[in-house]
Biopython code that builds the backbone (N, CA, C, O; Angstrom):
import numpy as np
from Bio.PDB.StructureBuilder import StructureBuilder

atoms = [
    (1, "MET", "N", (15.851, 14.533, 9.409)),
    (1, "MET", "CA", (15.732, 14.291, 7.988)),
    (1, "MET", "C", (15.982, 15.610, 7.249)),
    (1, "MET", "O", (15.430, 16.652, 7.603)),
    (2, "THR", "N", (16.807, 15.540, 6.238)),
    (2, "THR", "CA", (17.097, 16.720, 5.433)),
    (2, "THR", "C", (16.061, 16.849, 4.337)),
    (2, "THR", "O", (15.816, 15.899, 3.593)),
    (3, "VAL", "N", (15.453, 18.017, 4.231)),
    (3, "VAL", "CA", (14.461, 18.267, 3.191)),
    (3, "VAL", "C", (15.203, 18.513, 1.888)),
    (3, "VAL", "O", (16.198, 19.238, 1.855)),
    (4, "GLN", "N", (14.722, 17.914, 0.833)),
    (4, "GLN", "CA", (15.361, 18.020, -0.468)),
    (4, "GLN", "C", (14.376, 18.578, -1.482)),
    (4, "GLN", "O", (13.202, 18.209, -1.477)),
    (5, "THR", "N", (14.837, 19.447, -2.335)),
    (5, "THR", "CA", (13.986, 20.011, -3.378)),
    (5, "THR", "C", (14.032, 19.113, -4.599)),
    (5, "THR", "O", (15.102, 18.682, -5.028)),
    (6, "ILE", "N", (12.856, 18.833, -5.156)),
    (6, "ILE", "CA", (12.738, 18.024, -6.365)),
    (6, "ILE", "C", (12.037, 18.867, -7.415)),
    (6, "ILE", "O", (11.020, 19.502, -7.136)),
    (7, "SER", "N", (12.576, 18.870, -8.608)),
    (7, "SER", "CA", (11.962, 19.612, -9.701)),
    (7, "SER", "C", (10.819, 18.788, -10.290)),
    (7, "SER", "O", (10.958, 17.585, -10.515)),
    (8, "PHE", "N", (9.696, 19.447, -10.534)),
    (8, "PHE", "CA", (8.507, 18.772, -11.055)),
    (8, "PHE", "C", (7.879, 19.676, -12.098)),
    (8, "PHE", "O", (7.571, 20.832, -11.809)),
    (9, "ARG", "N", (7.684, 19.167, -13.311)),
    (9, "ARG", "CA", (7.126, 19.977, -14.394)),
    (9, "ARG", "C", (5.809, 19.374, -14.873)),
    (9, "ARG", "O", (5.794, 18.584, -15.817)),
    (10, "PRO", "N", (4.714, 19.739, -14.233)),
    (10, "PRO", "CA", (3.417, 19.175, -14.637)),
    (10, "PRO", "C", (2.917, 19.806, -15.940)),
    (10, "PRO", "O", (3.184, 20.970, -16.235)),
    (11, "ASP", "N", (2.189, 19.002, -16.700)),
    (11, "ASP", "CA", (1.514, 19.583, -17.861)),
    (11, "ASP", "C", (0.287, 20.349, -17.350)),
    (11, "ASP", "O", (0.009, 20.348, -16.151)),
    (12, "ALA", "N", (-0.436, 20.994, -18.251)),
    (12, "ALA", "CA", (-1.560, 21.842, -17.842)),
    (12, "ALA", "C", (-2.632, 21.048, -17.093)),
    (12, "ALA", "O", (-3.166, 21.520, -16.089)),
    (13, "THR", "N", (-2.944, 19.858, -17.574)),
    (13, "THR", "CA", (-3.978, 19.034, -16.924)),
    (13, "THR", "C", (-3.532, 18.623, -15.523)),
    (13, "THR", "O", (-4.298, 18.736, -14.566)),
    (14, "THR", "N", (-2.308, 18.152, -15.405)),
    (14, "THR", "CA", (-1.795, 17.727, -14.103)),
    (14, "THR", "C", (-1.750, 18.907, -13.135)),
    (14, "THR", "O", (-2.075, 18.761, -11.957)),
    (15, "ARG", "N", (-1.353, 20.061, -13.627)),
    (15, "ARG", "CA", (-1.296, 21.239, -12.752)),
    (15, "ARG", "C", (-2.688, 21.619, -12.253)),
    (15, "ARG", "O", (-2.863, 21.967, -11.085)),
    (16, "ARG", "N", (-3.667, 21.551, -13.138)),
    (16, "ARG", "CA", (-5.051, 21.857, -12.756)),
    (16, "ARG", "C", (-5.530, 20.859, -11.691)),
    (16, "ARG", "O", (-6.139, 21.241, -10.692)),
    (17, "GLU", "N", (-5.245, 19.590, -11.926)),
    (17, "GLU", "CA", (-5.655, 18.556, -10.968)),
    (17, "GLU", "C", (-4.935, 18.715, -9.639)),
    (17, "GLU", "O", (-5.533, 18.535, -8.579)),
    (18, "LEU", "N", (-3.657, 19.050, -9.693)),
    (18, "LEU", "CA", (-2.889, 19.252, -8.470)),
    (18, "LEU", "C", (-3.425, 20.445, -7.673)),
    (18, "LEU", "O", (-3.584, 20.369, -6.455)),
    (19, "ASP", "N", (-3.697, 21.529, -8.367)),
    (19, "ASP", "CA", (-4.274, 22.692, -7.685)),
    (19, "ASP", "C", (-5.629, 22.348, -7.068)),
    (19, "ASP", "O", (-5.931, 22.755, -5.946)),
    (20, "ALA", "N", (-6.437, 21.600, -7.805)),
    (20, "ALA", "CA", (-7.757, 21.209, -7.291)),
    (20, "ALA", "C", (-7.609, 20.299, -6.073)),
    (20, "ALA", "O", (-8.329, 20.457, -5.087)),
    (21, "LEU", "N", (-6.676, 19.349, -6.141)),
    (21, "LEU", "CA", (-6.450, 18.436, -5.021)),
    (21, "LEU", "C", (-6.001, 19.208, -3.785)),
    (21, "LEU", "O", (-6.505, 18.981, -2.685)),
    (22, "ALA", "N", (-5.063, 20.107, -3.969)),
    (22, "ALA", "CA", (-4.583, 20.910, -2.845)),
    (22, "ALA", "C", (-5.723, 21.730, -2.243)),
    (22, "ALA", "O", (-5.839, 21.850, -1.024)),
    (23, "SER", "N", (-6.553, 22.284, -3.105)),
    (23, "SER", "CA", (-7.686, 23.074, -2.630)),
    (23, "SER", "C", (-8.692, 22.202, -1.882)),
    (23, "SER", "O", (-9.177, 22.585, -0.817)),
    (24, "MET", "N", (-9.005, 21.043, -2.432)),
    (24, "MET", "CA", (-9.969, 20.143, -1.774)),
    (24, "MET", "C", (-9.487, 19.702, -0.396)),
    (24, "MET", "O", (-10.280, 19.543, 0.532)),
    (25, "ARG", "N", (-8.184, 19.507, -0.277)),
    (25, "ARG", "CA", (-7.618, 19.051, 0.991)),
    (25, "ARG", "C", (-7.201, 20.208, 1.892)),
    (25, "ARG", "O", (-6.777, 20.000, 3.029)),
    (26, "ASP", "N", (-7.323, 21.408, 1.384)),
    (26, "ASP", "CA", (-6.931, 22.602, 2.125)),
    (26, "ASP", "C", (-5.476, 22.508, 2.592)),
    (26, "ASP", "O", (-5.159, 22.738, 3.759)),
    (27, "VAL", "N", (-4.601, 22.161, 1.634)),
    (27, "VAL", "CA", (-3.165, 22.059, 1.899)),
    (27, "VAL", "C", (-2.415, 22.777, 0.785)),
    (27, "VAL", "O", (-2.997, 23.165, -0.228)),
    (28, "THR", "N", (-1.128, 22.944, 0.990)),
    (28, "THR", "CA", (-0.301, 23.538, -0.063)),
    (28, "THR", "C", (-0.104, 22.517, -1.182)),
    (28, "THR", "O", (-0.349, 21.323, -1.013)),
    (29, "VAL", "N", (0.342, 23.022, -2.323)),
    (29, "VAL", "CA", (0.628, 22.124, -3.447)),
    (29, "VAL", "C", (1.726, 21.136, -3.047)),
    (29, "VAL", "O", (1.641, 19.954, -3.381)),
    (30, "SER", "N", (2.743, 21.603, -2.343)),
    (30, "SER", "CA", (3.818, 20.709, -1.883)),
    (30, "SER", "C", (3.271, 19.604, -0.984)),
    (30, "SER", "O", (3.647, 18.440, -1.121)),
    (31, "ASP", "N", (2.381, 19.976, -0.063)),
    (31, "ASP", "CA", (1.775, 18.970, 0.816)),
    (31, "ASP", "C", (0.918, 17.992, 0.024)),
    (31, "ASP", "O", (0.913, 16.796, 0.316)),
    (32, "ALA", "N", (0.196, 18.487, -0.974)),
    (32, "ALA", "CA", (-0.630, 17.603, -1.808)),
    (32, "ALA", "C", (0.251, 16.599, -2.537)),
    (32, "ALA", "O", (-0.110, 15.427, -2.642)),
    (33, "ILE", "N", (1.401, 17.036, -3.042)),
    (33, "ILE", "CA", (2.326, 16.121, -3.713)),
    (33, "ILE", "C", (2.866, 15.100, -2.722)),
    (33, "ILE", "O", (2.900, 13.906, -3.023)),
    (34, "ARG", "N", (3.290, 15.555, -1.540)),
    (34, "ARG", "CA", (3.794, 14.633, -0.511)),
    (34, "ARG", "C", (2.742, 13.579, -0.162)),
    (34, "ARG", "O", (3.044, 12.389, -0.075)),
    (35, "GLN", "N", (1.508, 14.036, 0.036)),
    (35, "GLN", "CA", (0.433, 13.112, 0.385)),
    (35, "GLN", "C", (0.174, 12.117, -0.741)),
    (35, "GLN", "O", (-0.029, 10.929, -0.492)),
    (36, "ALA", "N", (0.182, 12.602, -1.971)),
    (36, "ALA", "CA", (-0.071, 11.714, -3.119)),
    (36, "ALA", "C", (1.021, 10.667, -3.244)),
    (36, "ALA", "O", (0.734, 9.502, -3.524)),
    (37, "VAL", "N", (2.264, 11.065, -3.041)),
    (37, "VAL", "CA", (3.367, 10.104, -3.105)),
    (37, "VAL", "C", (3.221, 9.073, -1.988)),
    (37, "VAL", "O", (3.391, 7.876, -2.216)),
    (38, "HIS", "N", (2.907, 9.543, -0.784)),
    (38, "HIS", "CA", (2.738, 8.614, 0.341)),
    (38, "HIS", "C", (1.583, 7.648, 0.077)),
    (38, "HIS", "O", (1.716, 6.449, 0.322)),
    (39, "GLU", "N", (0.461, 8.150, -0.416)),
    (39, "GLU", "CA", (-0.689, 7.292, -0.709)),
    (39, "GLU", "C", (-0.365, 6.270, -1.787)),
    (39, "GLU", "O", (-0.799, 5.122, -1.699)),
    (40, "ALA", "N", (0.393, 6.669, -2.804)),
    (40, "ALA", "CA", (0.801, 5.730, -3.857)),
    (40, "ALA", "C", (1.724, 4.666, -3.281)),
    (40, "ALA", "O", (1.626, 3.493, -3.642)),
    (41, "TYR", "N", (2.615, 5.071, -2.390)),
    (41, "TYR", "CA", (3.525, 4.122, -1.749)),
    (41, "TYR", "C", (2.750, 3.088, -0.926)),
    (41, "TYR", "O", (3.017, 1.890, -1.016)),
    (42, "VAL", "N", (1.805, 3.550, -0.138)),
    (42, "VAL", "CA", (1.002, 2.641, 0.691)),
    (42, "VAL", "C", (0.198, 1.684, -0.193)),
    (42, "VAL", "O", (0.134, 0.488, 0.089)),
    (43, "ARG", "N", (-0.420, 2.209, -1.271)),
    (43, "ARG", "CA", (-1.168, 1.346, -2.201)),
    (43, "ARG", "C", (-0.263, 0.265, -2.777)),
    (43, "ARG", "O", (-0.671, -0.888, -2.907)),
    (44, "GLU", "N", (0.957, 0.636, -3.120)),
    (44, "GLU", "CA", (1.904, -0.344, -3.682)),
    (44, "GLU", "C", (2.276, -1.402, -2.652)),
    (44, "GLU", "O", (2.406, -2.578, -2.991)),
    (45, "GLN", "N", (2.446, -0.999, -1.409)),
    (45, "GLN", "CA", (2.735, -1.967, -0.345)),
    (45, "GLN", "C", (1.595, -2.975, -0.198)),
    (45, "GLN", "O", (1.835, -4.177, -0.078)),
    (46, "TYR", "N", (0.356, -2.481, -0.208)),
    (46, "TYR", "CA", (-0.801, -3.367, -0.120)),
    (46, "TYR", "C", (-0.900, -4.270, -1.347)),
    (46, "TYR", "O", (-1.239, -5.447, -1.224)),
    (47, "ARG", "N", (-0.605, -3.721, -2.542)),
    (47, "ARG", "CA", (-0.658, -4.515, -3.767)),
    (47, "ARG", "C", (0.357, -5.650, -3.708)),
    (47, "ARG", "O", (0.050, -6.784, -4.078)),
    (48, "GLN", "N", (1.568, -5.344, -3.243)),
    (48, "GLN", "CA", (2.600, -6.366, -3.138)),
    (48, "GLN", "C", (2.228, -7.427, -2.104)),
    (48, "GLN", "O", (2.451, -8.617, -2.325)),
    (49, "ALA", "N", (1.668, -7.001, -0.987)),
    (49, "ALA", "CA", (1.255, -7.959, 0.051)),
    (49, "ALA", "C", (0.152, -8.870, -0.477)),
    (49, "ALA", "O", (0.177, -10.076, -0.231)),
    (50, "ALA", "N", (-0.811, -8.310, -1.199)),
    (50, "ALA", "CA", (-1.900, -9.115, -1.766)),
    (50, "ALA", "C", (-1.360, -10.115, -2.782)),
    (50, "ALA", "O", (-1.831, -11.250, -2.840)),
    (51, "ALA", "N", (-0.382, -9.709, -3.579)),
    (51, "ALA", "CA", (0.226, -10.616, -4.558)),
    (51, "ALA", "C", (0.944, -11.759, -3.842)),
    (51, "ALA", "O", (0.893, -12.906, -4.286)),
    (52, "GLU", "N", (1.606, -11.443, -2.742)),
    (52, "GLU", "CA", (2.303, -12.469, -1.969)),
    (52, "GLU", "C", (1.312, -13.475, -1.374)),
    (52, "GLU", "O", (1.560, -14.681, -1.380)),
    (53, "VAL", "N", (0.204, -12.973, -0.867)),
    (53, "VAL", "CA", (-0.823, -13.857, -0.302)),
    (53, "VAL", "C", (-1.390, -14.767, -1.395)),
    (53, "VAL", "O", (-1.614, -15.955, -1.160)),
    (54, "ARG", "N", (-1.625, -14.210, -2.594)),
    (54, "ARG", "CA", (-2.112, -15.040, -3.702)),
    (54, "ARG", "C", (-1.126, -16.165, -4.020)),
    (54, "ARG", "O", (-1.532, -17.299, -4.273)),
    (55, "GLU", "N", (0.165, -15.847, -4.007)),
    (55, "GLU", "CA", (1.182, -16.877, -4.254)),
    (55, "GLU", "C", (1.154, -17.946, -3.179)),
    (55, "GLU", "O", (1.238, -19.137, -3.478)),
    (56, "TRP", "N", (1.034, -17.523, -1.925)),
    (56, "TRP", "CA", (0.976, -18.488, -0.835)),
    (56, "TRP", "C", (-0.200, -19.433, -1.008)),
    (56, "TRP", "O", (-0.064, -20.641, -0.810)),
    (57, "ARG", "N", (-1.350, -18.891, -1.375)),
    (57, "ARG", "CA", (-2.554, -19.712, -1.507)),
    (57, "ARG", "C", (-2.412, -20.768, -2.593)),
    (57, "ARG", "O", (-3.077, -21.803, -2.541)),
    (58, "LEU", "N", (-1.557, -20.523, -3.573)),
    (58, "LEU", "CA", (-1.339, -21.479, -4.653)),
    (58, "LEU", "C", (-0.200, -22.450, -4.354)),
    (58, "LEU", "O", (0.058, -23.365, -5.137)),
    (59, "ASP", "N", (0.478, -22.256, -3.234)),
    (59, "ASP", "CA", (1.628, -23.086, -2.874)),
    (59, "ASP", "C", (1.171, -24.290, -2.053)),
    (59, "ASP", "O", (0.664, -24.125, -0.943)),
    (60, "PRO", "N", (1.349, -25.516, -2.596)),
    (60, "PRO", "CA", (0.925, -26.719, -1.866)),
    (60, "PRO", "C", (1.615, -26.865, -0.506)),
    (60, "PRO", "O", (0.999, -27.351, 0.443)),
    (61, "ALA", "N", (2.860, -26.458, -0.399)),
    (61, "ALA", "CA", (3.564, -26.562, 0.883)),
    (61, "ALA", "C", (2.919, -25.646, 1.924)),
    (61, "ALA", "O", (2.800, -26.017, 3.092)),
    (62, "TYR", "N", (2.510, -24.466, 1.504)),
    (62, "TYR", "CA", (1.838, -23.538, 2.420)),
    (62, "TYR", "C", (0.499, -24.120, 2.857)),
    (62, "TYR", "O", (0.138, -24.046, 4.032)),
    (63, "ALA", "N", (-0.233, -24.697, 1.914)),
    (63, "ALA", "CA", (-1.534, -25.293, 2.248)),
    (63, "ALA", "C", (-1.356, -26.426, 3.249)),
    (63, "ALA", "O", (-2.148, -26.560, 4.182)),
    (64, "ALA", "N", (-0.325, -27.239, 3.063)),
    (64, "ALA", "CA", (-0.064, -28.351, 3.984)),
    (64, "ALA", "C", (0.299, -27.822, 5.374)),
    (64, "ALA", "O", (-0.172, -28.345, 6.384)),
    (65, "GLU", "N", (1.128, -26.796, 5.420)),
    (65, "GLU", "CA", (1.510, -26.207, 6.702)),
    (65, "GLU", "C", (0.300, -25.602, 7.401)),
    (65, "GLU", "O", (0.151, -25.743, 8.615)),
    (66, "LEU", "N", (-0.555, -24.937, 6.654)),
    (66, "LEU", "CA", (-1.765, -24.354, 7.212)),
    (66, "LEU", "C", (-2.685, -25.439, 7.780)),
    (66, "LEU", "O", (-3.263, -25.270, 8.853)),
    (67, "ALA", "N", (-2.814, -26.537, 7.062)),
    (67, "ALA", "CA", (-3.641, -27.651, 7.534)),
    (67, "ALA", "C", (-3.069, -28.232, 8.827)),
    (67, "ALA", "O", (-3.817, -28.571, 9.744)),
    (68, "ALA", "N", (-1.752, -28.346, 8.894)),
    (68, "ALA", "CA", (-1.117, -28.882, 10.100)),
    (68, "ALA", "C", (-1.342, -27.959, 11.292)),
    (68, "ALA", "O", (-1.613, -28.429, 12.398)),
    (69, "VAL", "N", (-1.234, -26.664, 11.079)),
    (69, "VAL", "CA", (-1.466, -25.705, 12.171)),
    (69, "VAL", "C", (-2.919, -25.760, 12.619)),
    (69, "VAL", "O", (-3.205, -25.710, 13.816)),
    (70, "ARG", "N", (-3.838, -25.863, 11.664)),
    (70, "ARG", "CA", (-5.262, -25.976, 12.034)),
    (70, "ARG", "C", (-5.518, -27.225, 12.873)),
    (70, "ARG", "O", (-6.276, -27.187, 13.842)),
    (71, "GLU", "N", (-4.890, -28.310, 12.498)),
    (71, "GLU", "CA", (-5.052, -29.555, 13.259)),
    (71, "GLU", "C", (-4.513, -29.383, 14.677)),
    (71, "GLU", "O", (-5.140, -29.833, 15.636)),
    (72, "GLN", "N", (-3.360, -28.738, 14.814)),
    (72, "GLN", "CA", (-2.794, -28.488, 16.141)),
    (72, "GLN", "C", (-3.722, -27.587, 16.963)),
    (72, "GLN", "O", (-3.908, -27.802, 18.161)),
    (73, "MET", "N", (-4.295, -26.589, 16.312)),
    (73, "MET", "CA", (-5.220, -25.702, 17.031)),
    (73, "MET", "C", (-6.461, -26.470, 17.487)),
    (73, "MET", "O", (-6.959, -26.251, 18.591)),
    (74, "ASP", "N", (-6.953, -27.362, 16.643)),
    (74, "ASP", "CA", (-8.112, -28.175, 17.019)),
    (74, "ASP", "C", (-7.767, -29.056, 18.223)),
    (74, "ASP", "O", (-8.583, -29.231, 19.127)),
    (75, "ASP", "N", (-6.551, -29.606, 18.223)),
    (75, "ASP", "CA", (-6.119, -30.428, 19.353)),
    (75, "ASP", "C", (-6.066, -29.597, 20.643)),
    (75, "ASP", "O", (-6.464, -30.072, 21.707)),
    (76, "LEU", "N", (-5.577, -28.365, 20.543)),
    (76, "LEU", "CA", (-5.498, -27.502, 21.720)),
    (76, "LEU", "C", (-6.890, -27.128, 22.233)),
    (76, "LEU", "O", (-7.102, -27.010, 23.440)),
    (77, "ARG", "N", (-7.826, -26.945, 21.316)),
    (77, "ARG", "CA", (-9.193, -26.612, 21.736)),
    (77, "ARG", "C", (-9.848, -27.762, 22.487)),
    (77, "ARG", "O", (-10.721, -27.545, 23.328)),
    (78, "ALA", "N", (-9.434, -28.966, 22.187)),
    (78, "ALA", "CA", (-10.015, -30.134, 22.858)),
    (78, "ALA", "C", (-9.659, -30.143, 24.346)),
    (78, "ALA", "O", (-10.354, -30.769, 25.147)),
    (79, "TRP", "N", (-8.608, -29.469, 24.705)),
    (79, "TRP", "CA", (-8.203, -29.418, 26.113)),
    (79, "TRP", "C", (-9.139, -28.516, 26.830)),
    (79, "TRP", "O", (-8.999, -28.313, 28.036)),
]
sb = StructureBuilder()
sb.init_structure("model")
sb.init_model(0)
sb.init_chain("A")
sb.init_seg("    ")
for serial, (resi, resn, name, xyz) in enumerate(atoms, 1):
    if name == "N":
        sb.init_residue(resn, " ", resi, " ")
    sb.init_atom(name, np.array(xyz, "f"), 0.0, 1.0, " ", f" {name:<3s}", serial, name[0])
structure = sb.get_structure()
């Protein structure tokens, strides 16, 4: 992977928070930014997955399929 430089111009508050975050984590400012971006990405992935699950739960076809699978599982347990 090729490392790429990105320009970032924080305001005074953001810079103070970034310095504090880096200090709390005992990492460089660059590492703190990398970690923050990664954490935001992971949070977004979880948010999207949760939204998808909510949609599934409201979908009558999904509910019917789930009921059918449960019935099949109950039949298998009877064996």
